[in-house]
N, C-alpha and C positions, 0 to 999 in steps of 0.2 A: 849688528847693532850700531856700529859707527855710521853706516849709510842711513839708517833710520833717523838718527839724530841730526844728520845733515838735512834731511827733509823737514824735520820738525823745527829746525832753526835753534838759535842759542837763547831765545827768549821764552817766556811762558807759553804753554800750550793751553788753548781754551777749548773746552768741549761744551757745545750748546745743545740742549735738548728742549723740546717743547713741554714735556711733562715729567714728573718724577718717575724714574726708572728708565727713561729713554737712553740716557748716556750709558748706564750700566748694561742694558740689553745690547746696545750696539758696540760698545767700546771697552767694557770692563777688562777684557783680556789684555788689550793694548795698554790700558792704564796700569794694570798690574805689572806689566813688563817695564814701563818707563818711569813709574812713580819714584823709584829709589834715586833717580838721577835728574829728573825733569821737574821744573816748577809748573804745577798744574792748577788751573782754575776750571770750575764748572759753572755753567749758567743754566738754570731751568726757568723757562719763561712763564709757566703756569704752575700754580700750586695744586691744581686739579681737585680742589676740595669739594666743589659742587658735584663733581662726577663721582668721586670715590666715597663720599659720605663718611670717611674715616678720619677722625681728628689726629690720629697718630701717623698719617702718611708722611708728613714732612719730617717728623722725627725719624722715621724709617729711612727716608731719603738721606738724611745726614749720616745715620749709622752705616748705611751701605757704602757711601762714598768715603767716609773716614776709614772704614775697613780696608778700602783700596789704597789708603795712604794719602788721601787728600786732606789738607788742613781745613779745619772748620771755617776759618775766616776766608778761605778760598772757594767756598761753596756759596754761590750767588743765586738769588731768587728774584724772579719777576712776579707780577701779580695780574697777568692777563688771563682772560676767561677761556677755559677750554672749549674748543669747537667754535669760538667766535673771533679767532685771530684776524679773519678777513675784514672785520669791522675796525680793526686797530692797526692797520698796516703802517701808517705814518708814525704812530706812537711806538710801535715795535722797532721801527727803523731808528728813531731818535734814541730809544733806550739802548739799542745795540751800539750806537755810536758812542754813547756815554761809557758803556762797558769797554769798548775798544780803547778809549782814552785812558781809562783807569788801569786796565790790565796790560795793554801794549803787547798783545800776543804776536808771535812769529808764525804760528800755525793754528788754524781753527778747524774743528770738526763739527758738523751740523747734520741734522736729520736729512735724509734724502727727500726729494720731492715726490712723495708716493701717494697712496690712496687717502691718507689722513689729511684733512683740510688744513689743520694747524701746521703739519710738517711742510706742506707746500708753501705756505706763507712765510714761515721761518726761513726756509731755504732761499727763497727769492730775496727777502730782506737782508739776509747774510751776504748774498752775492752783491748786493748794492753797497753794503757797509764795509765789507772786507775785500774789496776788489784788488787791493795792493798787498794782500797777505795770502799765503798758501791756504787754500780752502778745500776740505775733503769731506765727502758725504759718508755717513754710516747708515746702515739699513736696520730697520725693525721688521723682522720677518713677517709678522702678522699683518703688517700694513703694506707689504711689498708683493705685488702680483708677479712682476717680471723684473729681473735684475741681472745686469751683465757687469759684475765688478771688475775693476781694472787694477786694483791695488790690494795686495794680500799681505797680511801680517801673520807669520808662522807663530804658533803658540806652543809652549811646553804643556805637558799634562798638568803640572803644578799651576800654571797660569790660568788654564781653563777651569780647573777646580776652584781657584781663587775667585774667578768670575761667578761661578755657581754659588759659592758661599756668600759672596756679597749680595746676591739677589735674594738669598734666604732671609735677609733682614726685612724684606717687604712682606710682613704678615698680611697686609691688605690684599695681596695678590696671590696668596699661597695656593688657592684653588684654581687659578687660571692655567690652562694647558700650556701656554707659552712660557710659563714660569717653572714648569716641571724640569727637574735636573736632567732627566734623560733626553728631553727635547732640546735643551740648550746644548748638551753634549753632542747630540745628533747633528744639530745645525753646524757646529764647529767641525765635525768630521766630514759632513757633506761639502762644505767649502774647502776643506783640506784635500779632498779627492781631486779637486781641480788643479792643485799645484803639487800633488804627491807629498803631502805633509799630513801627519796624524791629526792635527788640529790647526785651525786658523780663524781669524776674523777677516771679513772682506769689506772693501770700501771702494768708492768711486772718487777719482780726482777731478775737481772742478777747475782748480788752478794750482800750479806748483811754481813757486817763486823762490829761487835760491840765489 
């Protein structure tokens, strides 16, 4: 645990997702592990309201993150349009820079540059904005065809179950196969096989500055 906090640094840790649920799907186990000792902020760039058609989605998002131990005033939201990030690259970059000045993170987690067009844009703009800060990618399995993770976080059974419980706050997505408890558990076990651990979350390091 001591080595992990050396990587995260002594300042706030910022988790950036494109859509509600991204951060939890990719990082809820890690957040569960570090939230008692770390100052954590999350930023979701799109409220995804046009896509979900569910007025309760943002409320579910807050409930899920607060369940993981994140303070309500540390949950930040943007208002960019889902699937249209490519039309707002500069605006997203400017917005990220303002968040950087406000939060002053020492480590940032961001969506990997995968099959989802919004994830790709967010990843590239984060690389521009946070080039002087440790930057780590997390994966969303349904958007990732091929992944060779380089950074693994071992999780206890309690931590992976905490992740599953946090995602149950999303009534919006309860029928999605990637939200099923057994699939989330299976993903953590599959990643764990690579490092001979019962459960883990896997990441890719873009830059590590210590």
